[in-house]
C-alpha positions as a Markdown table, in Angstrom:
| # | Residue | x | y | z |
|---|---|---|---|---|
| 1 | Unk | -21.6 | 147.4 | -175.8 |
| 2 | Unk | -18.9 | 149.7 | -177.2 |
| 3 | Unk | -17.4 | 152.7 | -175.4 |
| 4 | Unk | -14.3 | 154.8 | -176.0 |
| 5 | Unk | -11.8 | 155.0 | -173.1 |
| 6 | Unk | -9.3 | 157.9 | -173.1 |
| 7 | Unk | -6.4 | 158.4 | -170.7 |
| 8 | Unk | -4.3 | 161.5 | -170.5 |
| 9 | Unk | -0.8 | 162.6 | -169.5 |
| 10 | Unk | 1.2 | 159.8 | -167.7 |
| 11 | Unk | -1.9 | 157.6 | -167.5 |
| 12 | Unk | -1.6 | 156.7 | -171.2 |
| 13 | Unk | 1.1 | 154.2 | -170.2 |
| 14 | Unk | -1.7 | 152.0 | -168.8 |
| 15 | Unk | -3.4 | 151.6 | -172.2 |
| 16 | Unk | -2.4 | 148.7 | -174.5 |
| 17 | Unk | 0.4 | 149.4 | -177.0 |
| 18 | Unk | -2.0 | 148.9 | -179.9 |
| 19 | Unk | -3.9 | 152.0 | -178.9 |
| 20 | Unk | -4.6 | 154.9 | -181.2 |
| 21 | Unk | -3.0 | 157.9 | -179.5 |
| 22 | Unk | -4.5 | 158.1 | -176.0 |
| 23 | Unk | -7.8 | 156.3 | -176.7 |
| 24 | Unk | -9.1 | 152.8 | -177.3 |
| 25 | Unk | -12.5 | 151.3 | -178.3 |
| 26 | Unk | -13.7 | 148.8 | -175.8 |
| 27 | Unk | -16.4 | 146.1 | -175.8 |
| 28 | Unk | -17.7 | 146.0 | -172.3 |
| 29 | Unk | -20.6 | 144.4 | -170.4 |
| 30 | Unk | -23.8 | 146.5 | -169.9 |
| 31 | Unk | -23.1 | 146.6 | -166.2 |
| 32 | Unk | -19.6 | 148.1 | -166.5 |
| 33 | Unk | -18.8 | 151.0 | -164.2 |
| 34 | Unk | -16.0 | 153.6 | -164.1 |
| 35 | Unk | -14.6 | 151.7 | -161.1 |
| 36 | Unk | -14.5 | 148.5 | -163.2 |
| 37 | Unk | -12.4 | 150.3 | -165.9 |
| 38 | Unk | -10.0 | 151.7 | -163.2 |
| 39 | Unk | -9.5 | 148.2 | -161.9 |
| 40 | Unk | -9.3 | 146.5 | -165.3 |
| 41 | Unk | -6.4 | 148.8 | -166.4 |
| 42 | Unk | -4.8 | 148.9 | -162.9 |
| 43 | Unk | -4.9 | 152.6 | -162.7 |
| 44 | Unk | -3.6 | 154.0 | -159.4 |
| 45 | Unk | -6.5 | 155.4 | -157.4 |
| 46 | Unk | -4.5 | 158.5 | -156.5 |
| 47 | Unk | -3.9 | 159.2 | -160.2 |
| 48 | Unk | -7.6 | 159.1 | -161.2 |
| 49 | Unk | -8.3 | 162.7 | -160.6 |
| 50 | Unk | -10.6 | 164.2 | -163.2 |
| 51 | Unk | -13.2 | 161.8 | -164.8 |
| 52 | Unk | -15.6 | 162.8 | -167.5 |
| 53 | Unk | -18.3 | 160.8 | -169.3 |
| 54 | Unk | -19.2 | 162.5 | -172.6 |
| 55 | Unk | -17.7 | 165.7 | -171.3 |
| 56 | Unk | -19.6 | 165.7 | -168.0 |
| 57 | Unk | -17.7 | 165.6 | -164.7 |
| 58 | Unk | -18.3 | 162.5 | -162.5 |
| 59 | Unk | -17.7 | 163.2 | -158.8 |
| 60 | Unk | -15.4 | 160.7 | -156.9 |
| 61 | Unk | -18.1 | 159.2 | -154.7 |
| 62 | Unk | -20.2 | 158.3 | -157.8 |
| 63 | Unk | -17.4 | 156.6 | -159.8 |
| 64 | Unk | -17.4 | 153.1 | -158.4 |
| 65 | Unk | -21.1 | 152.7 | -159.2 |
| 66 | Unk | -21.6 | 154.9 | -162.3 |
| 67 | Unk | -22.8 | 152.4 | -165.0 |
| 68 | Unk | -21.7 | 153.2 | -168.5 |
| 69 | Unk | -24.0 | 153.3 | -171.6 |
| 70 | Unk | -23.5 | 152.3 | -175.2 |
| 71 | Unk | -21.3 | 154.9 | -177.0 |
| 72 | Unk | -20.0 | 156.6 | -173.9 |
| 73 | Unk | -16.7 | 158.4 | -174.0 |
| 74 | Unk | -14.8 | 158.0 | -170.7 |
| 75 | Unk | -11.9 | 160.3 | -170.2 |
| 76 | Unk | -9.5 | 160.3 | -167.2 |
| 77 | Unk | -6.8 | 162.8 | -166.2 |
| 78 | Unk | -4.3 | 162.6 | -163.4 |
| 79 | Unk | -3.7 | 165.5 | -161.0 |
| 80 | Unk | -1.8 | 168.2 | -163.0 |
| 81 | Unk | 0.3 | 171.0 | -161.7 |
| 82 | Unk | 1.9 | 173.9 | -163.5 |
| 83 | Unk | 1.9 | 177.6 | -163.9 |
């Protein structure tokens, strides 16, 4: 199935170089979870701060087992500071 995977800020460095801006289209198995994507792209756990699926926040305890659906847009942000 196809999904869109977006990374923001310094996490974009973990995407392949052939990406379009900060997003890539992925073909994944129907059993793929957010945790699988984090592992697949070697994202540092401490940098996976804000996770949204189709604009809906996914709480940290649910991420390892949250199974994705066809057409989902997964977006991940690192912790951000500023002011």
